[in-house]
C-alpha positions as CSV (number, residue, x, y, z in Angstrom):
1,M,28.9,-0.6,2.8
2,E,29.2,-2.7,-0.3
3,Y,26.9,-3.1,-3.2
4,N,26.2,-6.4,-5.0
5,M,23.6,-8.1,-7.2
6,I,21.1,-8.3,-4.2
7,T,21.2,-4.4,-4.2
8,V,20.1,-4.5,-7.9
9,F,17.4,-7.1,-7.2
10,N,16.1,-5.1,-4.3
11,G,16.1,-2.0,-6.5
12,I,14.0,-3.8,-9.1
13,I,11.5,-4.9,-6.3
14,V,11.2,-1.3,-5.2
15,A,10.7,-0.1,-8.8
16,A,8.1,-2.8,-9.3
17,L,6.2,-1.6,-6.3
18,L,6.5,2.1,-7.2
19,I,5.4,1.9,-10.8
20,P,1.8,0.9,-10.0
21,S,1.7,3.6,-7.2
22,I,2.8,6.3,-9.7
23,V,0.2,5.1,-12.3
24,M,-2.5,5.2,-9.6
25,A,-1.5,8.7,-8.6
26,I,-1.8,9.8,-12.2
27,K,-5.2,8.1,-12.7
28,F,-6.7,9.1,-9.4
29,K,-5.4,12.7,-9.3
30,K,-8.3,13.8,-7.0
31,F,-7.4,11.3,-4.3
32,K,-6.4,12.8,-1.1
33,N,-5.2,11.2,2.1
34,R,-8.1,11.8,4.5
35,C,-6.5,10.1,7.5
36,T,-6.4,12.6,10.2
37,N,-4.2,10.7,12.6
38,T,-0.9,12.5,12.3
39,A,1.1,9.9,14.2
40,M,-0.1,7.1,11.8
41,N,0.6,9.3,8.7
42,I,4.1,9.9,10.0
43,C,4.5,6.2,10.9
44,E,3.5,5.2,7.4
45,W,5.7,7.9,5.7
46,L,8.8,7.0,7.8
47,G,8.2,3.3,7.3
48,R,7.8,3.8,3.5
49,L,10.9,6.0,3.2
50,G,13.0,3.7,5.4
51,T,12.0,0.5,3.7
52,M,12.8,1.9,0.2
53,L,16.1,3.3,1.4
54,F,17.2,0.2,3.3
55,M,16.1,-2.1,0.5
56,I,18.7,-0.5,-1.7
57,L,21.4,0.7,0.7
58,P,22.9,-2.0,3.0
59,F,23.3,0.4,6.0
60,G,23.8,-1.6,9.2
61,V,24.7,-4.9,7.4
62,G,27.8,-3.9,5.5
63,E,26.8,-6.0,2.5
64,F,23.7,-7.8,1.5
65,G,24.0,-11.6,1.6
66,F,22.4,-14.8,2.7
67,G,23.6,-17.2,5.4
68,H,22.3,-20.2,3.6
69,V,21.1,-21.1,0.1
70,N,17.6,-21.8,1.6
71,E,17.4,-18.1,2.6
72,F,18.1,-17.1,-0.9
73,L,15.4,-19.5,-2.3
74,I,12.9,-18.1,0.2
75,Y,13.9,-14.5,-0.7
76,L,13.6,-15.3,-4.4
77,F,10.3,-17.3,-4.5
78,A,8.5,-15.2,-1.8
79,N,9.3,-11.9,-3.6
80,I,8.4,-13.2,-7.0
81,T,5.1,-14.6,-5.7
82,L,4.3,-11.5,-3.7
83,L,5.1,-9.2,-6.6
84,L,2.9,-11.2,-8.9
85,V,0.0,-11.0,-6.4
86,Y,0.6,-7.3,-6.0
87,I,0.5,-6.6,-9.7
88,L,-2.5,-8.8,-10.4
89,V,-4.5,-7.2,-7.5
90,W,-3.4,-3.8,-8.7
91,L,-4.7,-4.5,-12.3
92,S,-8.0,-5.7,-10.8
93,F,-8.1,-2.6,-8.5
94,M,-7.7,-0.3,-11.5
95,K,-11.0,-1.8,-12.9
96,K,-12.9,-1.8,-9.6
97,Q,-11.8,-0.5,-6.3
98,T,-12.7,-2.5,-3.2
99,Y,-11.6,-2.6,0.4
100,I,-10.2,-6.1,0.1
101,K,-8.1,-5.2,-2.9
102,A,-6.9,-2.0,-1.2
103,M,-5.9,-4.0,1.9
104,I,-4.0,-6.6,-0.1
105,M,-2.2,-3.8,-1.8
106,A,-1.3,-2.4,1.6
107,V,-0.2,-5.7,3.1
108,V,1.8,-7.2,0.2
109,P,4.6,-4.5,0.1
110,A,5.1,-4.7,3.8
111,A,5.3,-8.5,3.5
112,I,7.9,-8.1,0.7
113,F,10.0,-5.7,2.9
114,L,9.7,-8.1,5.9
115,V,10.8,-11.1,3.8
116,C,13.8,-9.2,2.5
117,G,14.7,-7.9,5.9
118,I,14.4,-11.4,7.5
119,T,16.2,-13.3,4.8
120,L,19.0,-10.7,4.6
121,R,19.2,-10.4,8.4
122,H,18.7,-6.6,7.9
123,F,17.2,-5.6,11.2
124,I,16.8,-1.9,10.3
125,L,14.8,-2.9,7.3
126,I,12.6,-5.2,9.5
127,F,12.0,-2.3,11.9
128,C,11.0,0.0,9.0
129,A,8.8,-2.7,7.5
130,V,6.9,-3.1,10.7
131,F,6.4,0.7,11.0
132,F,5.3,0.8,7.3
133,F,2.9,-2.1,7.9
134,I,1.2,-0.5,10.9
135,G,1.0,2.9,9.4
136,H,-0.1,1.8,5.9
137,I,-2.8,-0.6,7.2
138,Y,-4.2,2.2,9.5
139,V,-4.1,4.9,6.8
140,T,-5.7,2.6,4.1
141,T,-8.5,1.6,6.5
142,S,-9.0,5.2,7.6
143,N,-9.3,6.4,4.0
144,Y,-11.7,3.6,3.0
145,R,-13.9,4.3,6.0
146,T,-14.0,8.0,5.1
147,D,-14.9,7.1,1.5
148,R,-17.7,4.9,2.6
149,K,-19.1,7.5,5.0
150,E,-19.0,10.1,2.2
151,K,-20.7,7.8,-0.3
152,K,-23.4,6.9,2.2
153,A,-24.0,10.6,3.0
154,A,-24.2,11.4,-0.7
155,E,-26.6,8.5,-1.4
156,Q,-28.8,9.5,1.6
157,L,-28.8,13.2,0.3
158,A,-29.8,12.0,-3.2
159,A,-32.6,9.8,-1.8
160,E,-33.9,12.7,0.3
161,Q,-33.8,15.0,-2.7
162,A,-35.6,12.5,-4.8
163,A,-38.3,12.0,-2.2
164,A,-38.7,15.8,-1.9
165,Q,-39.0,16.1,-5.6
166,E,-41.5,13.3,-5.7
167,K,-43.6,14.9,-3.0
168,A,-43.4,18.3,-4.7
169,A,-44.6,16.7,-8.0
170,E,-47.5,15.0,-6.1
171,E,-48.5,18.3,-4.5
172,A,-48.3,20.1,-7.8
173,A,-50.5,17.4,-9.4
174,E,-53.2,17.9,-6.8
């Protein structure tokens, strides 16, 4: 296992993905993963851990490298583009959270890991990226659906309470 500049680039990519996640964890301290599917939570966790580990450590490939200059160009431009998309969507998400933004923020890191795995011919990284993709999409969707159900229930309760108060006020006025 040898380290080279690609190891450094991959480390920067991982850091660029982690920093927004850490900032969100600090800002949304009350957020809890409400996905109850243990298998999907484990799939996401193992995929996340594996992708970050294998992005930096060239286990299974000996040394990171490209077979052709075109692979390097794809690696470079795809990662820059995807990181920019991730950061821009993240900045927008911090202002207003929507399902579409959450899904983009779930898909883009998996796409980055897949691009790195494919262009570097790192099959363990590809495997972990697929696990991460499946688990992360499922968990993100599950959390969003739970949030929507809770918001709808709270809105319905508030509407029922308002109607009850209005009715009580009308009865008191009579």
